[in-house]
C-alpha positions in Angstrom: 14.6 40.8 -0.8 11.8 40.5 1.6 11.3 43.3 4.0 10.5 42.4 7.6 8.9 44.9 9.9 9.9 44.7 13.5 7.5 46.5 15.8 9.5 46.0 19.0 13.2 46.1 19.0 15.3 46.4 22.2 19.0 47.4 21.7 19.9 45.8 25.0 17.9 43.6 27.5 18.4 41.3 30.4 16.9 37.8 30.1 17.5 35.1 32.6 21.0 36.4 33.7 22.0 36.9 30.2 22.7 40.3 28.5 21.2 40.3 25.1 22.0 43.0 22.6 21.8 43.8 18.9 25.1 43.7 17.2 25.0 47.2 15.7 28.1 46.6 13.7 26.0 44.3 11.5 23.3 46.9 10.8 21.6 47.7 8.5 22.3 44.6 6.4 21.6 42.0 9.2 19.8 41.8 12.5 22.0 39.8 14.7 21.5 39.3 18.5 24.5 38.4 20.8 24.4 36.9 24.3 26.8 37.7 27.1 27.1 35.9 30.4 30.4 37.5 31.4 31.0 41.2 32.3 34.4 41.2 30.4 32.6 40.3 27.2 30.1 43.1 27.8 33.0 45.6 28.2 34.6 44.3 24.9 31.3 44.8 23.2 31.1 48.4 24.3 34.7 49.0 23.4 34.2 47.4 19.9 31.0 49.4 19.3 28.7 46.5 19.2 26.3 48.7 21.1 26.2 52.4 20.4 24.6 55.5 21.8 25.0 56.9 25.3 21.8 55.4 26.8 22.4 51.9 25.4 26.0 52.0 26.5 25.0 53.1 30.0 22.4 50.3 30.3 25.0 47.8 28.8 27.6 48.9 31.4 25.0 48.5 34.2 24.1 45.1 33.1 27.8 44.2 32.9 28.2 45.3 36.5 25.2 43.1 37.4 27.0 40.2 35.8 30.2 40.9 37.7 28.2 41.0 41.1 
C-alpha cells in the first residue's frame, strides 16, 4: 500500500456555493470528499457524523445556513 502525505486538509470548506467536507465515517481507510448544495443534506451529514468535532460541526452548520439563505 502506498502512503500519501497530505500537507493541507480542510475538514469543511465553501467552494463556489458548494459545501465540501471530508466524510469522516470513511477515515482512516479512505479519504472521501462529499459535496452539498442543499442545507438539508448538510444537516443530515451533521446528524450522521459525516463531520465530527465541535468546530467543524459549527462551520458546517453555518455553511448550511448560508445555503438556506
